[in-house]
C-alpha positions as CSV (number, residue, x, y, z in Angstrom):
1,M,-12.5,18.0,-17.8
2,S,-13.4,14.9,-17.9
3,Q,-11.3,13.6,-20.8
4,N,-8.2,15.0,-18.6
5,S,-9.5,12.8,-15.4
6,S,-10.1,9.9,-17.7
7,S,-6.8,10.2,-19.7
8,A,-4.9,10.4,-16.3
9,T,-6.4,6.9,-15.1
10,T,-5.8,5.4,-18.2
11,K,-1.9,6.1,-18.2
12,I,-1.0,4.1,-14.9
13,S,0.0,0.4,-16.4
14,T,-2.1,-2.7,-15.2
15,Y,1.2,-4.1,-14.4
16,L,2.0,-1.7,-11.7
17,M,-1.5,-1.2,-10.7
18,L,-1.4,-5.1,-10.1
19,I,1.7,-4.6,-8.3
20,V,0.2,-1.7,-5.7
21,L,-2.5,-3.2,-5.2
22,I,-0.8,-6.4,-4.4
23,V,1.7,-4.3,-1.7
24,L,-1.3,-2.4,-0.4
25,A,-2.9,-6.0,0.3
26,L,0.3,-7.2,2.2
27,A,0.5,-4.1,3.9
28,I,-2.9,-4.3,5.6
29,V,-2.3,-7.6,6.3
30,A,1.3,-7.0,8.3
31,L,-1.4,-4.0,10.1
32,V,-3.7,-6.4,11.3
33,S,-0.9,-8.9,12.1
34,A,0.7,-6.6,14.2
35,V,-2.8,-6.1,16.1
36,Y,-3.3,-9.9,16.9
37,V,0.6,-10.3,18.2
38,Y,0.6,-7.2,19.9
39,E,-0.2,-8.7,23.4
40,S,2.4,-11.9,22.9
41,D,5.1,-10.4,21.2
42,F,5.6,-6.5,21.6
43,E,8.6,-6.4,19.3
44,F,7.4,-8.5,17.1
45,A,4.3,-6.3,17.0
46,V,6.0,-3.2,16.1
47,I,8.0,-4.5,13.7
48,L,5.1,-5.7,11.9
49,L,3.7,-2.1,12.4
50,A,6.5,-0.3,10.9
51,M,6.4,-2.7,8.1
52,G,2.5,-2.5,7.1
53,T,3.1,1.5,7.6
54,I,6.1,2.0,5.3
55,A,4.3,-0.1,2.8
56,M,1.2,1.2,2.6
57,G,2.9,4.9,2.4
58,M,5.2,3.8,-0.6
59,S,2.3,2.2,-2.3
60,V,0.0,5.0,-2.0
61,Y,2.9,7.0,-3.4
62,V,3.9,5.2,-6.2
63,L,0.6,5.4,-7.3
64,L,0.4,8.9,-6.7
65,Q,3.4,9.3,-8.8
66,S,2.2,7.3,-11.6
67,R,-0.8,9.2,-12.2
68,K,1.6,12.2,-13.3
């Protein structure tokens, strides 16, 4: 059983993992920026929130699909 779990993690390319982590970090930055901008510019905060949520969802999806 442990051999199957270790082989699943080794299937993920290093470059793919690096790209996913960078996108995930940028998504977190967008979400934090949306919180800071919320009071001064509501429309821009909504755009940042949408961008961060979509980017986070896409990176998690790519990560889960690459493990199969």
